[in-house]
MIMAR-571523 format. One record per atom (N, C-alpha, C): residue in three letters; residue number from 1; x, y, z; atom name. Coordinates in pm, 1 decimal, padded with zeros to 6 digits. Each point is the difference from the previous one (the first is absolute). Layout:
BEGIN
PT,numar,torkol,X,Y,Z,nuke
PT,ALA,NUM,X,Y,Z,CA
...
END
This chain:
BEGIN
PT,numar,torkol,X,Y,Z,nuke
PT,MET,1,00296.2,01593.4,-00043.3,N
PT,MET,1,-00108.0,-00079.5,00045.6,CA
PT,MET,1,-00022.2,-00117.7,-00111.4,C
PT,ILE,2,00009.5,00033.7,-00124.4,N
PT,ILE,2,-00017.7,-00104.2,-00100.9,CA
PT,ILE,2,00111.8,-00106.0,00010.2,C
PT,LYS,3,00107.7,00026.7,00045.6,N
PT,LYS,3,00118.1,-00092.1,00016.3,CA
PT,LYS,3,-00034.9,-00097.8,00106.2,C
PT,ILE,4,-00060.4,00045.8,00098.0,N
PT,ILE,4,-00032.9,-00097.6,00113.5,CA
PT,ILE,4,-00126.8,-00089.3,-00045.4,C
PT,ILE,5,-00085.1,00052.3,-00074.3,N
PT,ILE,5,-00109.2,-00084.2,-00047.3,CA
PT,ILE,5,00051.4,-00118.3,-00095.1,C
PT,VAL,6,00096.2,00039.2,-00084.0,N
PT,VAL,6,00062.3,-00092.1,-00085.0,CA
PT,VAL,6,00090.4,-00097.9,00056.1,C
PT,LEU,7,00084.2,00043.5,00097.9,N
PT,LEU,7,00103.2,-00077.5,00051.9,CA
PT,LEU,7,-00047.1,-00110.4,00099.3,C
PT,ILE,8,-00114.2,00034.6,00067.2,N
PT,ILE,8,-00063.6,-00096.0,00101.7,CA
PT,ILE,8,-00024.2,-00135.0,-00072.4,C
PT,PRO,9,-00092.6,-00004.0,-00103.1,N
PT,PRO,9,-00017.3,-00141.2,-00055.7,CA
PT,PRO,9,00124.0,-00051.1,-00073.6,C
PT,LEU,10,00083.2,00075.7,-00038.8,N
PT,LEU,10,00128.8,-00037.6,-00071.0,CA
PT,LEU,10,00075.9,-00077.6,00115.6,C
PT,PHE,11,00034.0,00061.1,00105.5,N
PT,PHE,11,00075.8,-00049.3,00107.1,CA
PT,PHE,11,-00062.0,-00122.0,00057.6,C
PT,LEU,12,-00127.2,-00004.8,00025.5,N
PT,LEU,12,-00065.7,-00114.7,00060.0,CA
PT,LEU,12,-00005.6,-00109.8,-00100.6,C
PT,SER,13,-00010.3,00021.0,-00120.4,N
PT,SER,13,00010.1,-00106.6,-00109.9,CA
PT,SER,13,00125.5,-00063.0,-00010.0,C
PT,LEU,14,00105.3,00078.8,00008.9,N
PT,LEU,14,00144.7,-00050.3,-00003.2,CA
PT,LEU,14,00024.7,-00091.1,00125.7,C
PT,LEU,15,-00055.3,00052.8,00114.2,N
PT,LEU,15,00018.1,-00092.4,00122.1,CA
PT,LEU,15,-00074.2,-00129.6,-00019.6,C
PT,TRP,16,-00117.2,00006.9,-00040.7,N
PT,TRP,16,-00082.6,-00127.6,-00034.4,CA
PT,TRP,16,00070.7,-00079.5,-00084.1,C
PT,PHE,17,00046.1,00045.7,-00119.8,N
PT,PHE,17,00071.0,-00084.4,-00106.0,CA
PT,PHE,17,00121.3,-00051.9,00080.4,C
PT,GLY,18,00070.4,00060.9,00074.8,N
PT,GLY,18,00121.9,-00047.1,00066.2,CA
PT,GLY,18,-00046.5,-00113.8,00097.4,C
PT,TYR,19,-00108.2,00013.0,00064.7,N
PT,TYR,19,-00035.7,-00095.3,00100.0,CA
PT,TYR,19,-00047.3,-00128.8,-00086.9,C
PT,LEU,20,-00060.2,00007.8,-00111.7,N
PT,LEU,20,-00040.5,-00108.2,-00084.9,CA
PT,LEU,20,00115.4,-00083.6,-00046.7,C
PT,GLN,21,00097.3,00087.5,-00046.4,N
PT,GLN,21,00126.3,-00050.0,-00064.2,CA
PT,GLN,21,00072.8,-00084.1,00116.8,C
PT,ALA,22,00014.5,00057.1,00113.8,N
PT,ALA,22,00068.7,-00059.5,00107.5,CA
PT,ALA,22,-00050.6,-00125.6,00053.0,C
PT,ASN,23,-00139.9,-00017.9,-00013.9,N
PT,ASN,23,-00064.1,-00121.8,00048.7,CA
PT,ASN,23,-00045.1,-00089.5,-00117.2,C
PT,LYS,24,00054.9,00022.1,-00123.2,N
PT,LYS,24,-00020.8,-00083.8,-00112.7,CA
PT,LYS,24,-00156.4,-00005.0,-00039.8,C
PT,TYR,25,-00051.5,00102.6,00010.3,N
PT,TYR,25,-00150.5,00012.1,-00044.5,CA
PT,TYR,25,00003.3,00061.4,-00141.7,C
PT,THR,26,-00106.0,-00033.4,-00075.8,N
PT,THR,26,-00009.2,00051.0,-00136.5,CA
PT,THR,26,-00077.7,00124.5,00011.6,C
PT,LEU,27,-00003.8,00082.8,-00110.6,N
PT,LEU,27,-00083.7,00123.9,-00006.6,CA
PT,LEU,27,-00135.6,-00031.4,00012.8,C
PT,GLU,28,-00035.3,-00111.9,-00071.7,N
PT,GLU,28,-00156.9,-00038.7,-00003.0,CA
PT,GLU,28,-00044.4,-00029.5,00147.0,C
PT,GLN,29,00090.9,-00057.1,00092.8,N
PT,GLN,29,-00035.3,-00029.3,00126.0,CA
PT,GLN,29,-00009.8,00138.0,00079.0,C
PT,GLY,30,00074.7,00092.3,-00042.5,N
PT,GLY,30,00001.0,00123.3,00082.4,CA
PT,GLY,30,-00087.1,00112.6,-00054.9,C
PT,LYS,31,-00080.2,-00033.3,-00098.9,N
PT,LYS,31,-00090.6,00095.2,-00059.3,CA
PT,LYS,31,-00092.1,00064.3,00099.9,C
PT,GLN,32,-00058.7,-00075.9,00087.4,N
PT,GLN,32,-00098.5,00059.9,00108.6,CA
PT,GLN,32,00079.5,00105.5,00080.2,C
PT,GLY,33,00109.9,-00016.1,00032.0,N
PT,GLY,33,00094.1,00099.4,00068.7,CA
PT,GLY,33,00018.3,00128.1,-00074.9,C
PT,PHE,34,00028.9,-00018.4,-00121.6,N
PT,PHE,34,-00001.2,00127.0,-00090.6,CA
PT,PHE,34,-00130.9,00073.7,00003.7,C
PT,LEU,35,-00097.6,-00073.4,-00006.3,N
PT,LEU,35,-00148.2,00069.9,-00015.1,CA
PT,LEU,35,-00012.0,00073.2,00150.8,C
PT,TYR,36,00027.5,-00066.0,00098.3,N
PT,TYR,36,-00015.5,00072.5,00138.0,CA
PT,TYR,36,00090.9,00128.9,00010.2,C
PT,ILE,37,00126.8,-00013.0,-00063.8,N
PT,ILE,37,00089.4,00107.9,-00006.8,CA
PT,ILE,37,-00065.9,00118.5,-00076.2,C
PT,PHE,38,-00050.7,-00028.1,-00122.6,N
PT,PHE,38,-00050.6,00113.6,-00075.9,CA
PT,PHE,38,-00133.0,00062.7,00062.2,C
PT,VAL,39,-00085.7,-00085.9,00072.5,N
PT,VAL,39,-00126.7,00044.4,00061.1,CA
PT,VAL,39,00050.9,00091.0,00119.2,C
PT,LEU,40,00094.4,-00037.7,00079.5,N
PT,LEU,40,00047.2,00076.8,00107.8,CA
PT,LEU,40,00067.7,00124.5,-00041.5,C
PT,SER,41,00068.8,00001.6,-00102.5,N
PT,SER,41,00064.0,00114.6,-00059.0,CA
PT,SER,41,-00113.1,00097.0,-00057.4,C
PT,GLY,42,-00086.9,-00054.3,-00064.3,N
PT,GLY,42,-00114.5,00088.8,-00041.1,CA
PT,GLY,42,-00072.0,00076.2,00112.7,C
PT,ILE,43,-00019.2,-00077.6,00109.4,N
PT,ILE,43,-00067.8,00055.1,00109.4,CA
PT,ILE,43,00092.3,00113.5,00066.0,C
PT,ILE,44,00122.1,-00021.9,00008.0,N
PT,ILE,44,00105.9,00099.0,00045.2,CA
PT,ILE,44,00004.0,00129.6,-00093.7,C
PT,ALA,45,00001.7,-00022.6,-00131.9,N
PT,ALA,45,00005.1,00095.0,-00101.0,CA
PT,ALA,45,-00133.9,00090.8,00017.2,C
PT,ALA,46,-00113.3,-00067.2,00017.7,N
PT,ALA,46,-00124.8,00072.1,00012.5,CA
PT,ALA,46,-00003.0,00091.5,00118.4,C
PT,PHE,47,00049.3,-00058.3,00110.4,N
PT,PHE,47,00014.0,00067.3,00130.0,CA
PT,PHE,47,00092.2,00128.7,-00010.8,C
PT,TYR,48,00111.8,-00010.4,-00066.7,N
PT,TYR,48,00099.8,00109.9,-00017.4,CA
PT,TYR,48,-00057.9,00093.2,-00094.3,C
PT,THR,49,-00084.2,-00032.3,-00110.9,N
PT,THR,49,-00051.7,00087.4,-00088.8,CA
PT,THR,49,-00117.4,00078.2,00073.3,C
PT,PHE,50,-00079.6,-00076.9,00081.3,N
PT,PHE,50,-00101.9,00070.5,00090.7,CA
PT,PHE,50,00042.1,00097.7,00086.1,C
PT,MET,51,00116.5,-00023.1,00065.2,N
PT,MET,51,00054.5,00089.9,00100.7,CA
PT,MET,51,00066.0,00121.2,-00057.7,C
PT,MET,52,00051.8,-00029.7,-00133.2,N
PT,MET,52,00054.9,00117.8,-00067.6,CA
PT,MET,52,-00108.2,00102.1,-00042.9,C
PT,PHE,53,-00115.6,-00052.3,-00037.6,N
PT,PHE,53,-00112.4,00100.1,-00034.7,CA
PT,PHE,53,-00055.6,00065.3,00126.8,C
PT,VAL,54,-00001.8,-00079.8,00106.9,N
PT,VAL,54,-00070.6,00040.8,00120.1,CA
PT,VAL,54,00089.4,00128.4,00056.8,C
PT,THR,55,00134.6,-00022.6,-00002.7,N
PT,THR,55,00093.1,00091.1,00075.8,CA
PT,THR,55,00022.6,00122.4,-00087.0,C
PT,ASN,56,-00027.2,00003.6,-00130.6,N
PT,ASN,56,00030.5,00122.3,-00088.5,CA
PT,ASN,56,-00112.4,00095.7,00008.7,C
END
């Protein structure tokens, strides 16, 4: 379960970084996207954690 929680933001960040590089954007211009990725990943991690406690 921990692997999923760690891999989701890592994978999404790599995809976002690739998108920025492909379209010649700087990391400064893509900072908002990284923030969205980490917030979404935090919500997903909280959901998985909640479900783990509920189902045990």
